[in-house]
Structure formats: structure tokens, C-alpha cells
N, C-alpha and C positions, 0 to 999 in steps of 0.2 A: 599367635597369629595377629598381625596388624589389622585394625578395622579398615573397611573400604574407604577410599578417599572421597572427597566432596564431589558432587555432581555439578557440572556447569549448566546453567540454564541455557546459555548460548556460548559455545566454545569457539571464539575467534582465533585463539592461539593455535589450535590444532590445524586449522586450514593454513595458517601462516607457515607452520612447520612443513606442511605437505608440499607447498609450492614455493618454498623459501628461495632457492637459487634463481628461479625464473622471475620471481617478484623483485629480488635485489637487482637483477639486471635491468628490469623494466624501469624501476625507480631511478637508478643511476643514469640510465640513458636520458630520462626526462630532465634530471638535474643538470647533466652535462650539456644537454641541448640548449638550455638557457631561455627557452620560451615557456615561461611558467604559467601563463594564462592563455587559453585557446591556442596552445601549441599544436604541432602536427598530430600528436597522439589523440587529440580531441576529435579531429576529423576522421581519423582511422577508426576510433571507437564508435563514433556515430554511424559510420558505414556498416560495420560489423553488427552493431546492435539492431539497426533497421533490418538487415538481412536475417538476423536470428528470428525475429517475430513476423517478418513479412510486411512491414510497413514501408512506405515509400521514403519517408524522411524520419530521422531521429535527430532531435536538437538537444544537445547537452546543456545543462544549466547548473546553478549553484546548489540546489537542493530540491527535494520533492515538493515543498511548499511553494517555492518560486515557480516550479513547473506548472502548477494549477493557476497561479497568479498570471503567468504569461499567457495562458489560454484565455482567461477572462479579459485581460487587457487587449488581446488580439481581437476579441469579439466586441470590444467597446462597452462592456458591462459596467454599470455604475448606478448612481442613485435612481430609485424608482423601479429598478429591475429586480426580479426574483430568480433565485437559483435553487432548485429542489435538490436536497441531499438527505442521506440517512441521518438520523439522530444518533444511532449507535455506531460511533466512529471516533477517530482521533480528532482533536481540536482543529488541526490544520484544514480539514475539509470545509469547515464553516468559516474559519477565521479569514481565509483569503477572500471570501465573498463579502463579509462584513468590513474587511479592511479597505475594500473599494467602495464602501458605502452603499453597496447593493444589499439585498435582504435574503439571508438563507431561510428557506422554508423547509421545515423538517418533515420527513416522511417515515412511515413505519417500515420495519424490516420483517422478513420471513422468519418464523420461529424455528424452522428446521435448518436453514442455511446461514442465518444471521445477516444476510445481505438484503439490499433494498427489495421490498416486496412490490412487484409490478402492480398488484391489485390496489396498493395504497397511493399510487401516483396521482390518480384522479382527484382524490381528496386534497392532496397537497396543491394541485393546480387550482382547485376551487378556492382554497384558502388564500393563495396568492392573488387571485382576481378579486375576491371579496375585500381584500385589503388595499385594492387600488393599485396593485403592482403589475408590472409587465413581465410575464414568465419568459425567460430567455434560454435557460439551460437546465440540464439534469447532470449532477455528478453522481455516478454510481461507483461504489467502493468494492474492490475485491477483498473483502475482509478476511483476515487470517490466511490469505493465499488462495481462497476459492473464488473463481469468477462469479460475478453477479449473473442473473438470468437475463442475458442480453437480448435474446430474440424479442420478447414482449416489451422490454424497455426501449429498444430501437424502434419498434412499431409505434409505441406511445409518443416518442419524440418526433417521429416523422408525421404522425397524425396532427400533432399540436405545434409544429414548427419550432421545436426546441433543439438546441445543440446538445449532443451527448458527449460528456467528458468522462472517460473511464479512468478512475483513479486506481491504478494497479501498483501502488507503492508496495503493497504486501503480496501481490499476486503475480508479479512479472514472471513469465515462463510457464504459467499454467495454460491449460487448453480448455476452450469452450466450443464443443461441437465442431471440431476440426480447425478452429481458429486459435492462434496463440495470443494471449493478452499482450497488448501493445499494438495489435492490428485491429482492434475493435474500437468503435466510436469515431466521431469527427476528430476528436483528440483523445489520446491516451497519455497518462503521465505515470512516472515511476520515481522512486527514491533509491539512492544508493547509500543511505545511512548504514553504518557498519553492521548493524544487527539484521538487516534485510537479507533475503535469500541471495541476492547479488549485491554485495555491499563493498564500499571502498574503505579507505582508512581515514575518512573525514566526512565531509558533506558532499553530496552530488545528486543530480537528478536528470531527468530527460523527459521530453515531450515527443510523441509520435503523431504523425499525420500523413495522409496521402495527398494533401492539398499543397501544391507548389507555392501558391501565393501566400498561404498562411504560414508555411515553413519559413519563407523569406521575412515575413512580419515578425515571427517569433525570434529569429536571429537578430533582427534589428532591435527589438525591445530588450533582449537580454544584455545588450551593450548600449545602454542609455539612449536608445532610439536612434542609433546612427543610420545614416543613409549610405551614399557611395563612398564616403570617407569618414574618418574618426570624428571630425568636427562638423560634419554635415548632419545636423540633428533634425530628423524629419518627423519625429513623434515623441511623445512622453514615454520614457522607458525606465528600466531598472539597471542596477549593477547586479546582474544574475549570471555572470560568466562562469564557465566551467574550468576548473583547475586542471592543468596539464598532468600533474603528478597523479591526481585521482583517475584521470582517463587512462594513464599508463597502468595503474594498478588494476583497473577493471579489464583492460586488454589482456592482462596476465591471468585474470580469473575466469574470463568468459569461456575458454576452451574446456574447463572442467565443470561448468555450470550445470549442464544436463545430467552429468553423473551425480552431482550433489543433489539435484532435484529428485533423482531416483532413490538416493539414500534417505532423503527426507520422507519420501512416500513409503519406503519399506518400514521405517520407524513408525509412521502413522498407522500403517496396517497392523503392525505388531501391537501397538497400544490398543487399537480398536478390537482386535481379536481377544485380548485379555480383559478389557474393561467394559465392553459394550453391554454385558449383562449386570454390571454393578453401578455404572453411572451413565449419564446421557453423553454419548460420544458424537463427534462430527458426522453429519450426513453428507454423502457425496452423491448428487444426482447423476444419472446415466449420461454419458457423453462428455463428462467434465474430468479434468485432473486438477490437482491443487498444488500450489507451490509450498504449502505448509510453512508459512512464516511463523505461525503459531499452531500448536495443537491444544484445542480448548474444549474442556468438558463443562458440564453443568452439574452443580451439586446444591442441594437445598440448604444445608448448614455450612455455608462456604467458610466462614471464619474459623469454625472448629476444625473442619477438614484441613484447611490451610495450616493451622497451627500444628496439627498432628504430622503433616508432611514435613514441616520445618523441623520438628523434633527428630524425624527420621533422616534428615539430611537431604531432603528433596526440595529444591527451590521452586517457587511458583511465582506467577504474576497475574495481575487482574487487568484485563483489557476488555471493557473500560468500566470503572466503578460508577460513573455518572453519565447518562445520556446527554447529548448536547442541549436538548431543549430544557433540561433542568439545571444545566451549569449556570453559575452566576452570571457569566458574561453574556449568555445567550437567552436568558429567560424572557427577555422582551420580544424575542423572535419566535417563541414557542407558544403553545396553547395551555401550558401548565401541567401539573401532575395529573396523571390519569389519561392524558390525551394520546399517548403512544404506549399502551400497556405492554406490548411485547418488548420494546426497547427497555422499558423500565424493569421488567422482570428479569431480563437477561443481565442487566447491570448488577443485579443482586446475586446472581448465581454462577456466572462464568468464572472459570479458573484455568489458566494456561500452564501446561507442563513443559519440562525441558524439551527443546526441539532444535536439533542441529544435525548435520550429516555425519558427525564424527562420534556420536553417542554409541558406546559399545553395547553389545547385546546384554552383557551382564548388568550394566547400568540401566538399560531399558527395563530389564526385569526388576531391578531394585525399585524403579519408579512405580511400576505396576503393582508390585507387592505392597508398597507403601500406600498407594491409593486404595487398594482393596482393604487393607487393614484400617485405614482412616475412615472409610465410609461404613465399616462394620458389616 
């Protein structure tokens, strides 16, 4: 009998096979249409995307990093301003702030959910003011697909005059107490990087807002700050335009997105049912659903467990091995080692398991069996 085949950490090929003919037609239509940047498919996708989550506007752009940058530019954030964000996140969350010569102020996360801890926002605000900065915004990240705890975060922002940017690059499609991510915050942003729950075949992103004027500003900034015509430059902008072929690909994927979210959730429930008494599994608060961009466990002896899983043919990933306040590029913006102990502990213990809608039941059990054997 042949040994079982390798397990894919994320299987993009399976989805491609499933929707192949529709995808081929969508791509060819965009190619033959000849409008390769901001073609008609972009507007069609923006309309359907906004309707999906209940936002008034969706503005497509080049990638998820540009999506956050566009929001900060629309707010006029720059030198002397502070933006509060979690330290336990991907580099893009902080780099967009530093790239505009504003200052990222790192806040602690909740140990159960790995998301921004509302109780830590006050300390971050005090740090910003102590350093002579003007607090302008909070970026909350829907880490691994789970929405941040938005009710208290929104209340904090309202009380302190801060703009809330909901970074739902990993969490688009999840629910928070009756609201879908994308409809939460003054702005919400997402990424269509191929490995995301809703991914294209290259780079892409989007910003969501209910503000008509801000939506118009975002559309101007993404095309070099254009005004009424191409060479009517009314503000400093970016080249952050959305590719027509990527929009066509996402239009073909969107009809099956809810079904894939359900498959991810089924897999996550299976993992938790089998592993929760052996390792620390994700915590899901009442009233929330998760997009399950990643399924992440915590293990004390991570390197050894990861090595054993690798020997068993189970791929893993570490998101993220270093919190941002300890990363070389951002140490000057942090308070040093020991300042955010939860973020630091998690960076030493988190381990993500294979997660995608097409993982078979047999392979899911192989993953679970390997984890149980690896932790002893």
C-alpha cells in the first residue's frame, strides 16, 4: 500500500480545479476587454464586495498594505502623529505608519483571542502623549480571521477622538455580533493575497467606508491624486490602482466564498474537538464567527513539536516569531523587552496548522494524530 501523499498547508490548486471553467471565462473576458487597469470588472467587484459585508463603499486597490496607507493618507496622518496598533501582527500594520513618518505605538493583545486588548489601549494612549505625539487613530487587526473586540474599541476611539481602522486582511467575511467585517470601523481594509480566505492570483486589496467624501478621496489617492481628469492632480497620491484581471478573478470566486468559510469553520471545529484537551486551541467568544485564515495552537516546546510534525509530513507555520516592538526595524518605537509580555510569550509558542476549505477528513485526522503524538 502506498503511503499517504503530502498535506498542503494551503491548497490553492484545489480551488482552482473546482471553479476552473468559470475562472477561465472570467480571465479571458478581462483579457479580451482590453482595459487592464481599473476596467469595468473593478467597479462590478467593488459593488458586490460592499453589498457582501454591508458597507456603503468598497474601493479596490493594489494590495492590503496600500489599503491601510490610503486610509492614513486620507486622514492626513504624518510626522508628529501616533497610531496605536497591536505588536503581535504582520509587519505591514506598522510599516504603513512609519512609512508616512508617523509613529506606531504598540499595544498589548488579549491572551485568549490574540487580538488587540481593549484594556491596553489606555496605556498606549498615555505613551503617545508622554512622547509628545498627537494620537490620531487605532488600527485593530482581525488576527488569524477572528474579529477584534470592536464594541469597547469603538467606544475608546469615540471617547478619545480617534479614527478606527479595522484591518481585516485575515478576517474578511467573519461576523462580530451581527456585523460582517468590512462594515466595522471608520475604515476597514482587506487583502486579496492568494493565501487569504478570499484571495486572487496576485496582489489586491480593498478599503471599506460609509463616508461618501472619504470614498472619493480614496479613489483619488489610489490614482496619483487625480481630480476631475487624469492630469488634474489635486493631492499627493500613490500608484495603488486595482488590476482588472484580479477583479475578474475575485468576481468568479465571490459566489462560493460563504461555502468556503463554512468549510473552514467545519475544519476548525474538527481540530478543536480533537486537540483541545492536548494543546491550547483557539478561543471563540460568543457572538463571533471566524474566517479561519489560520488555525493556530499554542505549545510550550514549539521547535520540538514542529520538528516532529515535519517528520510526520504535516507542514506548519509560525505567525509571528517576533512581536513588532522587538523587531529590529521598530525597536525605537517600542518600550523594549518585557513591555508587552503577552505578545512576547505568544511569539514563542504559536504554531499554525494546515487550514483550507479543501482539506479532506482523512488528512484532517492525520494532522490531529500527528499533533497528539508530537506533544506526547
